[in-house]
C-alpha positions in Angstrom: 63.6 106.5 126.3 65.5 109.6 127.4 68.5 109.2 129.7 67.0 110.9 132.8 64.0 108.4 132.6 66.4 105.4 132.2 68.5 106.6 135.1 65.4 107.0 137.3 64.0 103.6 136.4 67.4 101.9 137.0 67.8 103.7 140.4 64.4 102.6 141.5 64.9 99.0 140.5 68.3 98.8 142.1 67.4 100.8 145.2 70.3 103.2 144.3 70.2 106.8 145.3 71.1 110.0 143.4 70.3 113.6 143.6 71.3 116.8 141.8 73.0 119.2 144.2 73.4 123.0 143.4 75.3 125.2 145.8 73.4 128.2 147.1 73.8 131.2 144.7 75.3 129.0 141.9 73.9 129.2 138.4 71.4 126.4 137.6 73.8 124.8 135.2 76.6 124.4 137.8 75.8 121.3 139.9 77.2 117.9 141.0 75.4 114.6 141.5 75.5 112.9 144.9 75.0 109.2 144.3 75.3 105.6 145.6 78.9 104.5 145.5 78.5 100.7 144.8 78.7 99.0 141.5 75.9 96.9 139.9 76.6 94.1 137.5 73.9 93.6 134.9 73.5 90.9 132.3 73.4 91.6 128.5 69.6 91.8 128.8 69.8 94.3 131.6 68.9 91.8 134.3 70.4 92.3 137.8 73.3 89.9 138.6 74.8 91.3 141.8 75.9 94.4 143.6 79.6 95.1 144.6 80.1 97.4 147.5 82.2 100.5 147.3 85.0 98.9 149.4 85.2 95.8 147.3 88.8 95.3 146.2 89.7 95.5 142.5 91.1 92.0 142.5 87.8 90.6 143.9 85.8 92.5 141.4 87.9 91.1 138.6 87.6 87.6 140.0 83.9 87.7 140.3 83.5 89.1 136.7 85.8 86.3 135.4 83.8 83.7 137.2 80.5 85.1 135.7 82.1 85.1 132.2 83.3 81.5 132.6 79.7 80.5 133.7 78.1 82.3 130.7 77.7 80.3 127.5 78.9 82.2 124.4 76.2 83.4 122.0 76.4 81.8 118.6 78.1 83.9 115.9 75.8 85.5 113.4 
């Protein structure tokens, strides 16, 4: 699957927003992307775990990720 399709599917599933913004008169290849500012934690299989808002402190993000890792059983070595 191509990256734009993956981004669209992910945005729809997570209710995240994004849009390409080109300034008037600018060349088509000169743009920026306006997007949701939160962070989404996904499992190894791509399943949704939780959303962390833009204003979430770094220490809290690290704490939540550590808790999730502690709760997750390790996959057997292959």
